[in-house]
Structures are given as structure tokens and as C-alpha cells.
C-alpha positions in Angstrom: -120.2 156.3 -102.5 -118.5 158.6 -105.0 -120.6 157.4 -108.0 -124.0 157.9 -106.2 -125.6 161.3 -106.2 -126.7 162.2 -102.7 -127.6 165.1 -100.5 -125.4 167.5 -98.6 -125.7 165.6 -95.3 -123.9 162.6 -96.7 -121.4 164.8 -98.3 -120.7 166.5 -94.9 -120.3 163.1 -93.3 -117.9 162.1 -96.1 -115.8 165.2 -95.5 -115.8 164.5 -91.7 -114.8 160.9 -92.3 -111.9 162.0 -94.6 -110.8 164.6 -92.0 -110.8 161.9 -89.3 -108.6 159.6 -91.5 -106.2 162.5 -92.0 -105.9 163.0 -88.3 -105.4 159.2 -87.7 -102.4 159.4 -90.0 -100.6 161.4 -87.3 -100.9 158.6 -84.7 -97.6 156.9 -85.7 -95.9 160.3 -85.6 -97.2 161.2 -82.2 -96.3 157.7 -80.9 -92.8 157.9 -82.2 -92.4 161.4 -80.8 -93.7 160.8 -77.3 -94.0 157.1 -76.5 -91.1 155.6 -78.3 -88.7 158.3 -77.3 -87.6 157.3 -73.9 -84.6 159.6 -73.9 -80.9 158.9 -74.2 -79.2 157.1 -71.3 -75.7 158.1 -70.2 -73.0 156.6 -67.9 -70.8 158.7 -65.8 -68.2 160.4 -68.0 -70.1 160.0 -71.3 -70.1 163.1 -73.4 -73.4 164.9 -73.7 -73.7 166.3 -77.2 -73.7 170.1 -77.6 -74.7 171.6 -81.0 -74.7 175.3 -81.9 -77.5 176.7 -83.9 -78.2 180.3 -85.0 -77.3 183.8 -83.8 -79.1 187.0 -84.4 -80.7 190.2 -83.0 -83.1 189.6 -80.1 -85.7 192.0 -81.5 -85.7 190.3 -85.0 -86.5 186.6 -84.6 -86.5 186.1 -88.4 -83.1 187.6 -88.8 -80.8 184.6 -87.9 -77.3 183.8 -89.1 -75.2 180.7 -88.7 -73.4 180.6 -85.4 -70.0 180.4 -87.0 -70.5 183.6 -89.0 -69.2 185.3 -85.8 -65.5 184.9 -84.9 -66.1 182.2 -82.2 -64.3 179.0 -81.5 -65.1 176.5 -84.2 -64.0 172.9 -85.2 -62.6 172.4 -88.7 -65.1 172.9 -91.5 -65.2 169.3 -92.5 -66.2 168.4 -88.9 -69.0 170.9 -88.4 -71.8 169.3 -90.3 -74.0 166.8 -88.4 -75.2 163.4 -89.7 -78.8 163.2 -91.0 -81.3 162.8 -88.2 -85.0 162.3 -88.0 -85.5 166.0 -87.3 -83.7 167.3 -90.4 -86.8 168.2 -92.4 -88.5 170.1 -89.6 -85.3 171.9 -88.7 -84.8 173.0 -92.3 -88.3 174.4 -92.5 -87.8 176.3 -89.3 -84.5 177.7 -90.4 -82.3 175.9 -87.9 -78.7 175.2 -88.8 -77.2 173.0 -86.2 -73.5 172.5 -86.3 -71.0 170.5 -84.2 -69.1 172.4 -81.4 -66.0 172.2 -79.3 -67.8 171.9 -76.0 -67.3 168.7 -74.1 -69.7 168.0 -71.2 -68.9 164.7 -69.3 -72.1 163.4 -67.7 -72.2 164.1 -64.0 -68.7 165.6 -63.9 -68.0 169.2 -62.9 -65.4 170.7 -65.2 -63.5 173.9 -66.0 -62.0 173.9 -69.4 -60.4 176.2 -72.0 -62.3 176.2 -75.3 -59.8 178.0 -77.5 -57.7 181.2 -77.9 -58.9 183.4 -80.7 -57.0 186.3 -82.3 -59.5 188.9 -83.5 -58.7 191.3 -86.3 -60.3 194.7 -86.9 -63.1 193.2 -88.9 -64.0 190.7 -86.2 -64.0 193.4 -83.5 -66.3 195.6 -85.6 -68.7 192.7 -86.2 -68.8 191.8 -82.5 -69.4 195.4 -81.5 -72.3 195.6 -83.9 -73.7 192.3 -82.6 -73.5 193.5 -79.0 -75.2 196.8 -79.9 -78.1 194.9 -81.6 -78.4 192.5 -78.6 -77.4 189.4 -80.5 -78.2 186.1 -78.8 -77.2 182.6 -79.7 -79.0 179.3 -79.4 -77.6 175.8 -78.7 -78.9 172.3 -78.3 -77.7 170.3 -75.3 -79.1 166.7 -75.3 -82.0 168.0 -77.4 -82.7 170.8 -74.9 -82.6 174.4 -76.3 -80.5 176.9 -74.5 -79.8 180.5 -75.2 -77.4 183.3 -74.2 -76.3 186.8 -75.1 -72.8 187.3 -76.5 -72.0 190.4 -74.5 -73.2 193.7 -73.2 -72.4 197.4 -73.6 -71.9 200.2 -71.0 -72.3 203.5 -72.8 -69.4 203.5 -75.4 -67.7 200.4 -73.9 -68.3 196.9 -75.2 -67.7 193.7 -73.4 -67.6 190.2 -74.8 -68.6 187.2 -72.6 -65.7 184.9 -73.0 -66.8 182.4 -70.4 -70.1 180.4 -70.2 -71.3 178.0 -67.5 -73.5 175.0 -68.3 -75.9 174.4 -65.3 -77.1 170.8 -65.8 -79.5 168.7 -63.9 -79.9 164.9 -64.0 -82.1 162.2 -62.7 -80.4 158.8 -62.6 -78.7 158.3 -65.9 -80.6 161.0 -68.0 -80.3 164.7 -68.5 -83.3 166.6 -67.2 -82.4 170.3 -67.6 -79.7 172.5 -69.3 -79.2 176.2 -68.9 -76.4 178.6 -69.7 -75.2 181.6 -67.6 -72.6 184.2 -68.3 -71.0 186.2 -65.5 -70.2 189.9 -65.7 -66.9 189.0 -63.9 -65.7 186.9 -66.9 -65.7 189.3 -69.8 -63.3 190.7 -72.3 -63.3 194.4 -72.9 -63.2 195.3 -76.6 -60.8 198.1 -77.7 -62.6 201.4 -78.2 -60.9 201.8 -81.5 -61.3 199.3 -84.3 -57.8 199.8 -85.4 -56.2 197.3 -83.0 -56.2 193.5 -82.8 -56.8 191.6 -79.7 -56.5 188.1 -78.3 -59.4 186.5 -76.4 -59.3 183.3 -74.4 -62.7 181.4 -74.4 -63.4 179.1 -71.4 -66.4 177.2 -70.1 -67.4 175.2 -67.0 -70.0 172.6 -66.2 -71.9 172.2 -63.0 -74.2 169.1 -62.3 -76.9 168.8 -59.7 -79.5 166.0 -59.1 -83.2 166.5 -59.4 -86.4 164.5 -58.8 -88.1 165.6 -61.9 -88.9 162.6 -64.2 -87.6 162.6 -67.8 -91.2 162.8 -69.2 -91.6 166.2 -67.5 -88.2 167.7 -68.2 -88.0 171.3 -68.9 -87.9 172.0 -72.6 -88.2 175.8 -72.0 -85.4 178.0 -70.9 -87.5 180.0 -68.5 -84.7 182.1 -67.1 -83.8 183.5 -70.5 -87.1 184.1 -72.2 -90.2 185.5 -70.5 -92.6 182.5 -70.3 -95.3 184.0 -68.2 -98.7 183.3 -69.9 -101.6 184.6 -68.0 -105.0 182.9 -68.3 -107.5 185.8 -68.9 -110.6 184.0 -67.6 -112.4 187.4 -67.1 -112.0 188.1 -70.8 -113.2 184.6 -71.7 -116.2 185.0 -69.5 -117.1 188.4 -70.9 -116.9 186.9 -74.4 -119.1 184.0 -73.4 -121.7 186.5 -71.9 -121.7 188.5 -75.2 -122.1 185.2 -77.1 -125.1 184.3 -74.9 -126.7 187.7 -75.6 -126.2 187.2 -79.4 -127.7 183.7 -79.2 -130.7 185.0 -77.3 -131.1 187.7 -79.9 -131.1 185.1 -82.6 -133.7 183.1 -80.8 -136.0 186.1 -80.6 -135.5 186.6 -84.4 -136.3 183.0 -85.1 -139.4 183.1 -82.9 -140.6 186.2 -84.8 -139.8 184.5 -88.1 -141.7 181.4 -87.1 -144.8 183.4 -86.2 -144.6 185.2 -89.6 -144.2 181.9 -91.5 -147.2 180.3 -89.8 -149.4 183.4 -90.3 -150.9 183.7 -93.8 -151.6 187.1 -95.4 -154.6 188.7 -93.9 -157.8 188.8 -96.0 -159.2 192.4 -96.5 -162.8 191.1 -97.0 -163.1 192.1 -100.6 -161.2 189.1 -102.0 -157.8 190.8 -101.8 -155.0 190.1 -99.4 -152.9 192.4 -97.4 -149.7 193.2 -99.3 -146.6 191.4 -98.0 -143.5 193.3 -97.1 -140.0 192.6 -95.9 -138.0 189.4 -96.3 -141.1 187.4 -97.4 -141.2 189.2 -100.7 -137.8 187.8 -101.7 -138.7 184.2 -102.0 -138.3 184.4 -105.8 -134.9 186.0 -105.7 -133.2 185.0 -102.5 -131.9 181.8 -104.0 -130.6 183.4 -107.2 -127.0 182.3 -107.7 -124.4 185.0 -106.9 -122.3 186.7 -109.5 -118.9 185.1 -110.2 -120.2 181.8 -108.8 -117.0 180.0 -109.8 -114.8 182.3 -107.6 -117.4 182.3 -104.8 -117.4 178.5 -104.6 -113.6 178.3 -104.7 -113.5 180.8 -101.8 -115.9 178.8 -99.8 -114.1 175.6 -100.5 -110.7 177.0 -99.5 -112.3 178.5 -96.4 -113.6 175.0 -95.4 -110.0 173.7 -96.0 -108.6 176.4 -93.7 -111.1 175.5 -91.0 -110.1 171.9 -91.1 -106.4 172.9 -90.9 -107.1 175.1 -87.9 -109.1 172.3 -86.1 -106.4 169.7 -86.9 -103.7 172.1 -85.7 -105.6 172.6 -82.4 -106.2 168.9 -81.9 -102.5 168.2 -82.4 -101.6 171.0 -80.0 -103.9 169.6 -77.4 -102.3 166.2 -77.9 -98.9 167.7 -77.0 -97.3 167.5 -80.4 -95.9 171.0 -80.2 -93.4 171.9 -77.5 -90.3 174.1 -77.4 -87.9 171.3 -78.4 -90.1 169.8 -81.1 -87.7 171.1 -83.9 -90.2 172.4 -86.5 -93.1 170.1 -85.8 -95.4 173.1 -86.3 -94.0 173.8 -89.8 -94.1 170.2 -90.8 -97.7 169.7 -89.5 -99.0 172.8 -91.2 -97.6 171.7 -94.6 -98.9 168.1 -94.2 -102.3 169.3 -93.1 -102.6 171.7 -96.0 -101.8 168.9 -98.5 -104.1 166.3 -96.9 -107.0 168.7 -96.6 -106.8 169.7 -100.3 -109.5 167.1 -101.1 -111.9 168.7 -98.6 -111.4 172.2 -100.1 -111.9 171.0 -103.6 -114.8 168.7 -102.5 -116.7 171.5 -100.8 -116.1 173.9 -103.8 -117.1 171.2 -106.4 -120.2 170.2 -104.4 -121.5 173.8 -104.1 -120.5 174.6 -107.7 -122.5 171.6 -108.9 -125.6 172.8 -107.1 -125.2 176.2 -108.9 -125.1 174.4 -112.2 -121.5 175.3 -113.0 -119.6 173.7 -115.9 -116.1 175.2 -115.7 -114.7 172.4 -113.6 -111.1 172.8 -114.6 -111.0 176.5 -113.7 -112.8 175.8 -110.4 -110.2 173.1 -109.5 -107.3 175.4 -110.4 -108.9 178.3 -108.3 -109.1 176.0 -105.3 -105.5 174.9 -105.7 -104.1 178.4 -106.1 -106.4 180.7 -104.1 -104.3 180.3 -101.0 -101.3 178.4 -102.3 -100.2 181.0 -104.8 -100.2 184.0 -102.4 -98.2 181.9 -99.9 -95.7 180.8 -102.6 -95.3 184.4 -103.7 -94.6 185.6 -100.1 -92.3 182.7 -99.4 -90.3 183.2 -102.6 -89.9 186.9 -101.9 -88.8 186.5 -98.3 -86.5 183.7 -99.1 -84.9 185.8 -101.8 -84.5 188.7 -99.4 -83.0 186.4 -96.8 -80.5 185.1 -99.3 -79.5 188.6 -100.3 -79.0 189.5 -96.6 -76.9 186.4 -96.0 -79.2 185.0 -93.2 -80.5 181.5 -92.7 -82.9 180.4 -95.4 -84.9 177.3 -96.1 -82.5 175.1 -98.2 -83.3 174.2 -101.7 -83.8 170.4 -101.0 -86.5 171.2 -98.4 -88.3 173.6 -100.8 -88.2 171.0 -103.6 -89.6 168.3 -101.1 -92.5 170.6 -100.3 -93.2 171.4 -103.9 -93.0 167.8 -105.0 -95.4 166.8 -102.2 -97.8 169.4 -103.2 -97.7 168.6 -106.9 -97.8 164.8 -106.6 -100.0 164.5 -103.5 -101.8 167.8 -103.0 -102.9 168.3 -106.6 -104.2 164.7 -107.2 -106.2 165.1 -103.9 -107.5 168.4 -105.2 -108.7 166.8 -108.4 -110.1 163.8 -106.6 -112.0 166.1 -104.2 -113.4 168.1 -107.0 -114.7 165.0 -108.8 -116.1 163.6 -105.6 -117.9 166.8 -104.7 -119.4 167.1 -108.2 -120.7 163.5 -108.3 -122.1 163.8 -104.8 -123.9 167.1 -105.5 -127.1 167.8 -107.3 -128.5 170.9 -109.0 -130.7 172.1 -106.2 -130.6 173.5 -102.7 -133.7 171.6 -101.6 -136.0 174.7 -101.6 -139.6 175.1 -102.6 -139.4 178.3 -104.7 -138.3 178.8 -108.2 -136.2 181.8 -109.1 -138.0 184.6 -110.8 -137.0 185.4 -114.4 -136.7 189.1 -113.8 -134.2 190.2 -111.2 -135.8 192.2 -108.4 -134.6 195.8 -108.1 -133.0 196.9 -104.9 -133.9 200.3 -103.5 -131.3 202.8 -102.4 -129.2 201.7 -99.5 -128.1 204.2 -96.8 -124.4 204.5 -96.0 -124.8 202.8 -92.7 -126.1 199.7 -94.5 -123.1 199.6 -96.8 -120.7 196.6 -97.0 -117.8 198.5 -95.4 -119.8 199.6 -92.4 -121.3 196.2 -91.8 -117.9 194.6 -92.1 -116.7 196.9 -89.3 -119.6 195.8 -87.2 -119.4 192.1 -88.1 -115.7 191.6 -87.3 -115.6 193.5 -84.0 -117.2 190.9 -81.7 -115.4 187.7 -83.1 -112.1 189.6 -82.9 -112.9 190.7 -79.4 -113.0 187.0 -78.4 -109.5 186.5 -79.9 -107.9 189.7 -78.9 -106.4 188.7 -75.5 -104.9 185.6 -76.9 -103.6 187.3 -80.0 -101.0 189.2 -78.1 -99.5 186.0 -76.6 -99.6 184.2 -80.0 -97.8 187.1 -81.7 -95.3 187.3 -78.8 -94.6 183.6 -79.3 -94.4 183.6 -83.1 -92.7 187.0 -83.5 -90.9 187.1 -80.2 -89.4 184.8 -77.6 -92.3 183.7 -75.5 -93.8 180.2 -75.7 -97.5 179.8 -76.0 -98.8 176.8 -74.1 -102.5 177.6 -73.4 -103.9 175.6 -76.2 -106.9 174.5 -74.2 -107.9 178.2 -73.7 -107.1 178.9 -77.3 -109.4 176.1 -78.5 -112.2 177.4 -76.3 -111.8 181.0 -77.6 -111.6 179.7 -81.2 -114.9 177.9 -80.9 -116.4 181.0 -79.3 -115.1 183.2 -82.2 -116.7 180.8 -84.7 -120.0 180.9 -82.8 -120.0 184.7 -82.5 -119.2 185.0 -86.3 -122.2 182.8 -87.1 -124.5 184.8 -84.8 -123.4 188.2 -86.0 -123.5 187.3 -89.7 -127.0 185.7 -89.4 -128.2 188.8 -87.6 -126.9 191.2 -90.3 -128.2 189.0 -93.1 -131.7 189.0 -91.6 -131.6 192.8 -91.3 -130.5 192.9 -95.0 -133.3 190.6 -96.1 -135.8 192.7 -94.1 -134.8 195.7 -96.2 -135.8 193.7 -99.3 -132.2 193.2 -100.4 -131.7 189.7 -101.8 -127.9 190.0 -102.5 -126.8 188.0 -99.5 -124.4 185.4 -100.9 -121.2 187.4 -101.1 -122.3 189.7 -98.3 -122.5 186.8 -95.8 -119.0 185.7 -96.9 -117.3 189.1 -96.5 -119.1 189.8 -93.3 -117.9 186.6 -91.8 -114.4 187.1 -93.2 -114.1 190.6 -91.8 -112.5 189.1 -88.7 -109.4 188.3 -90.8 -109.1 192.0 -91.7 -109.2 192.9 -87.9 -106.4 190.3 -87.4 -104.3 192.0 -90.1 -104.9 195.4 -88.7 -103.9 194.1 -85.3 -100.7 193.0 -86.9 -99.9 196.6 -87.8 -100.6 197.6 -84.3 -98.4 194.9 -82.8 -95.5 195.8 -85.1 -95.6 199.5 -84.3 -96.5 199.5 -80.6 -95.8 196.1 -79.1 -92.5 195.0 -80.6 -89.1 196.3 -81.5 -88.8 194.7 -84.9 -86.8 196.8 -87.4 -85.0 196.5 -90.7 -86.3 195.6 -94.1 -85.5 191.9 -93.7 -87.5 191.4 -90.6 -90.4 193.6 -91.7 -90.6 191.8 -95.0 -91.0 188.5 -93.2 -93.5 190.0 -90.7 -95.8 191.9 -93.1 -95.6 189.3 -95.8 -96.6 186.3 -93.7 -99.1 188.2 -91.6 -100.8 189.2 -94.9 -101.1 185.5 -95.7 -102.4 184.8 -92.2 -105.0 187.5 -92.5 -106.1 186.0 -95.8 -106.3 182.5 -94.2 -108.7 183.8 -91.5 -110.7 185.8 -94.0 -111.4 182.7 -96.0 -112.0 180.6 -92.9 -114.4 182.9 -91.1 -116.0 183.8 -94.4 -117.0 180.2 -94.9 -118.4 180.1 -91.4 -120.5 183.2 -92.1 -121.8 181.9 -95.4 -122.8 178.4 -94.3 -124.5 179.7 -91.1 -126.4 182.3 -93.2 -127.3 179.6 -95.7 -128.8 177.4 -93.0 -130.7 180.3 -91.6 -132.1 181.4 -95.0 -133.1 177.9 -96.0 -134.8 177.6 -92.6 -136.9 180.7 -92.8 -138.0 180.2 -96.4 -138.7 176.4 -96.2 -142.3 176.7 -94.9 -143.3 180.3 -95.7 -147.0 180.9 -96.4 -147.0 183.2 -99.5 -149.8 184.2 -101.7 
């Protein structure tokens, strides 16, 4: 199949088949995560494992420190590290640092125990006061269930440390179903108002067990009493977007009907052997298929955009399959990296296929552009944020995990990129299957009014697709950069498809209006018009950081603005590819059977 030159239809089918194979590779992973994991079985009195994770400011989710950086009860250093588990890679990518703890929770036995007695010096008291002032919260893992709690509270100039925690556990038969932590205001230690004195604090904990009828398969992986988990389904907004999409589709149908009438109607004979002069888009048949400037970069952008679209679709499919849940320990991070590596062949194949049609010969540079157009910006942002986190002393992605990702990309992603480029080139041809030859002389374009400029049209083009995503964007941001959990992946998939459809409709409409003004420079214009939605997403990131969150500090803002810039670039490339290919189909359609004299 690779050695045979063929049309774009077979190439699209090949890309779809490859994408399907990539998704099938995840079946063993899903099976092991959900079917094979039947849960741990306990007998009465068996100890339920309790691991401590990170601690950090509630307003800054990226600013996390190891739990034992605070003066809390800790086992000896040689007993803190955990054995290697199947979740290690995902945990490291997420930034989790699980350590052993001194908590002992006998299964189905209510207990009240002393954890330890801690003597705190001036430095410890100052650190705890700062942590309470910044609303530090900690996270633990109880039988693979995440639990969270605050370390204390303040009352004006008085600071109180919670020195007692209660584990509220639920069980069904011989399995743990739910785990929650509560701290009582009656059990707290008042910190000295001056940092000049030492103090001794006794830490205690208790365990309370209660039965429940909830089966293990439905056990609560979300600490709903600690984080706000309310996720409203905005059906009214979805319906409004759907109505707008129908209006756009109807408008496109009217345009196409008008184009069909124009194509089937030959130029009128004036009676003296001359024909009525044509005008509008029909005059551009000799220039509309002229290759765009910087064709190498253009094809690379389209190819990487197609790869981003496959990543988004694969991510949504896995989310609908239930791969991502609050206790999944970095499944999102691992899945994103694996999807990016596996879909490298699709991005390079689309770019090489289109570049071959444009008669390109710089295959090495085209392949390198595809490999680095998104990977290099992401690597720069990751290196910068990881360096800042290291300087701040917070949790970072460890070096072995970074090397594992780089080795996977170099020895799997790059060969797939080269393979995809060769496949796209050999399956392509040097034509777009159109009737007209390109004129030797480039047609001049008349003066364009300011309201027809690229910037104004980008503002118009990105507004409606972003309007379809706007309602869900807040919940996604509150989940990624906050403490909510986004679970409406079905609604998100519907909204995502509507955003793609509205991007195609708006881009086609604006390209038709441009061609009607006798402007044949539609290649790059269609891409940037479609990609303008990514700019709206980046602008909304600024709005969210300023008006919808309490993030502060150089560390947190470096993480936020750096990665949101990469996310905006991701959506710019993805929606740009959607805008270009929808415009390409439309342009080929209206020029395929035109009657021109």
C-alpha cells in the first residue's frame, strides 16, 4: 500500500486505520485498569495502607511540596520510600510523591491512637504559620482513595494547628468503599504569637468504620466534602450553540445553491459574438490553486494540526471509556504522551502527502518541522517550569521520568515521524485533481478595506466556535487549575464536535466572501481563520487567571501561562487544520464544474 501512488481518499482511509490501531493498543491498559482490578480484600484487623503525598497552597495547585517538608510526624528516612508499583510512571509525571506514614488503620476496627509527640522550634512554628496563612492542604492515599485536609486555620492574628484527624471509613463486606478525613475545631493546638518560643504538640488520630451497600465498582474516588464537585450541565447553552450551528449550515446551503446556479449558467451572449464579462470568484480559476508562500511551513502546520485533532479525539474516546477518574494516578499525563508519540506518523503523513501535491522537495526540513513545530515549544516550556520548580524546592518531574519520555520520543516518535513522511510522500501525487492550470502571471489583488483584513476576520471567525466551548471552558480550567473534577465528558464531546462544525462553517463562509472580492490568497487565510479559536482560548486563560482564580506567585503563574500558551498553540493548529480542509473541499467543489469562457 505504501509503494503505490494513490489518491487522497485512500490516504485518509490509511490514516483512519492507523488511528484505529493506535486506539486498540489501549485495550489491554483499559482491561488491566478496570476489569482485572477487582480491589484488595481485607480481613478484620488487617492494616489498610495509608500513604502521604504532597502539601501546598490551596490557591496554587502547581506549587506542591513533599509532605515531610513540614514538621509533621514521620517514619525514619530509610522507611519512607515505597516499593515500585504499576502507577509509578503516571505518578511521577503528575508530580505525586507518595511516602509511607505512621498511620495504622485496622480494617473494621474503631481506634483512637497517638501518632507522635513533636517538639517544634522557632523555624518550625514560623513555617506552620506561613502554611496556615496560605491555606496549605495535604493529600493522602488510603487504599488507593485520595483524601485531603487542611493543616490548620487562623483567627485574626491567632494561628491554630489541627493536631487530630479522624478517618471516616466505609466498607462493604471485605473491601474498602470510601475514605474521608475530618478535623475538629475542638482538637487544635494554638501556636505561640511570638516565634521566639518552642512548643510541644501531641498528634493523635482516630478511625471510625461504617457499613455501606455501595458496590466496589462504584466506590467514591472523589472527596466530595473537601472539593467543590458540582458540575452543572448547561443544556441551554448547548441548545443555543446548536441553533446557531443550524443557522450557519443553512447559510452555507444557500451559498452552495447560489454557486451551483452560477456554475451551470454559462456567460451570456451579447449578440455580437462577445460574451458578458465574468466577475467575482469565477475569475480566479487560474489563480485559486496557486500554491501558498512558504509551502513547507504551511504543510507542516496542517500536518501537526491533524495530529492534534487525532490526539483530541483519542483523548475524548478514552475519557468516554472511563480511563480517567480522580484516583487514576496520572493516566491523563501518560495517555497524552503516548497519544502524541503514536500519532506522530499521522502528522508527518498528512504533511508529506500535502507537500508532495505541492511539488515540494525539501523532505528533510519538512519532517523536522513536523517533529518540532509542537514538540519544541512544549519542551521549552517544560524545561523552564521544571527549572523554576527546582529552584523553588517544590515537587518536580524526576529525571528518570524525563529521560523515559525523551527516549520514547526519540526512538519511537521520530521513527514514526519519518515513516509517516515517507508514506505520505509515496501515497501522494502532484495534483489536486482540478481542471484548471495555474496562470503564469499572478493576478493582482485590489485594495482591501480594513474590515476585510486578516485580524478583523480572525475576530469574527473565532467568536462562534469559542462560544460553543465557553461554558465548558470554565469547568475544565477549574478542574486543571483548581480542585474541581470534570466528569461531563459526554457533553464535552458533543460541544467539541459542534465547535469543529462551526469552525468549518464560519471559515467556508469567510473564504467564499474573500473569493467573491477576487482575492485568491485563501490558503493561509483559511488556516489562521480556523485557528483563531485557539487565540480566544488563550485570551480566556488571561481572563480566568485574573478574575476567576486566586493563583499568585511567580512559580504558579509561570506554570499557568507557560502551559496555557502551549494549549492555545495546540488548538490553533488543530482548528486551523479543520478550517483549511473544509475550505479546500469547498473550493474544489465550486471550481470543479465551472463553465468559463
